[in-house]
N, C-alpha and C positions, 0 to 999 in steps of 0.2 A: 454227395447228395445236396442238393439246399431241400431245405420243406418247403418253400414254391415249387419247385420242383415235382416232391411229391404230392403235394394236393393236385397240381396241374394230368400229372399222371393217372390217381385217383378219378379224378374228373373226366379227363377222355375214357377211361375204362368201365365209369358208371353211362358214358351217354353212350358208347357203342352197346354195353349193354341194352341201355331202353331201346334202343335202333331196335335189336334182334329180340327185344319181347316183349313192349310195346307195357311194361311196367311204368308207372307212373312214379309210382317209388324213387327208381332208380333215378328217374331226373329229378327230383326231389333233393336227392341226395350229392346228386351234382351240382347242383347249385351252392349246396353249405358249401363243396368243397370249390370251387372257384371262387367264392367270396373267403375262403381263408385261402388262399393260391395267394390272391391280392393281398388279404393281411401282411403275409411274408416276405414278399414285396418291399412294403415296406417296413416290414421290420418288426413287428408283431412279434411279442414271446409264443412259446408251443401251448401254455395253455391257453391263453387269448387266441390262438390259431383256433383248437378244439373247440373253445366257444364260441367262436362268431362261422364254425362250419355246424356244431349242434344247433345254434340260433339260426341262422340261416337255412339249414334245412328244415326246422318246424314250422320257418314263416312259412317256406313254399311247401310244404304238405296244408298248410292253411290256404293259400292265394292259388298255388299254382294249379294244386290236386283239383278243387273243384272246377276252377275254369276250364283242365281241360276237359273232365269229365263232359262238361257240361258243353263245350264244341263237340268233343268225340260226338257226344246224342245226337247235335245238329244237324252232324255231317251226315251218322248215320238214316238219319230221317227224311232228310231230302236227295238222297240220294237213292231210293225207292226205285232198283231196276223190274220192270214188269217183265215175265216171260211168258211162253206158252198161251194158253188159251187167254189168259188174264189181258195180254197183251193187243188180245182183238178187239174193248171194250175201249167203245170213245171212236172208232173207226168207222170211215166210208167206205162202204163196200155198193156195187151196181148187183142189181135183180137180172137173174138170170132163167130165173121159169116163176111166174107167180107167185106172191108171195102174200099165204092167207091168216085168217087167226085161229089157227088151226095147225099143230103140227102134224097132221093126219093128210094135211094136202103137198106132202115136202116140197114148198117151197125151196127156190135154193138160191144162194148169192155168190159174188165171185170175189176174192180181195186178195190181191197177190198174187193172182194167178192160183190161187188152189177157190174148189168149187165148194158151198157148206149149204147143209139144211137151213132153213132159216121159218121162224112164223113170228107173225107182229100180235103182237094186244091194240094191237088200234081197231077200234068198234069200227072204222071206214070201210070203205069198200077196198078190194085186196091192193096188193102195189103193185102194177106192171111193170113188164118186161123191160129193162131199159135203164130205172129208175134208180137213183141214189137212196142207198139207205145209212143211216148209226147205226153199230151194233150197241145195246142197251146190257144186253146179259146171255148167259148160256144156260145150255139143262143141257149133261152131259157130251154130246158134240153137236148139237142143234142152237142154232142160237137165237135170240131172240133179238128182233131189231123196229125200229120204228121210221118214217120216212124224212125223209134227208129236207132240213130248210136251211138258206144260206143266211139268211138272218141273227 
């Protein structure tokens, strides 16, 4: 079997390992093997192929590794999926029972077909039934809301 075919097989195995495990090291080693495969196709000696594989892998570790780590970190930070109560924050609800600035009065708002106990920190007058509010935060299962303004 030709040397370039061995390097190609090593590249494919390392790429499969990379896909299955997500380790950046396997990808960097695959880069070195791919470069040696090209060198073997052009008739480089076995020593030159090994040297190219080594240098190519080290360069890939220095360049590709940090770039991929930065990419994965940025991608992870941009894809924050918010679930549960946190998903309600910033959404618009409709008042179904007058909301005041105390939790004891048990004002209620409706969002997505669910009714929630709500209060407001707004020192102004209570928010009447039918008005829209924005959910600011929550305390246990009680929502803190503020009057909705379309601007």
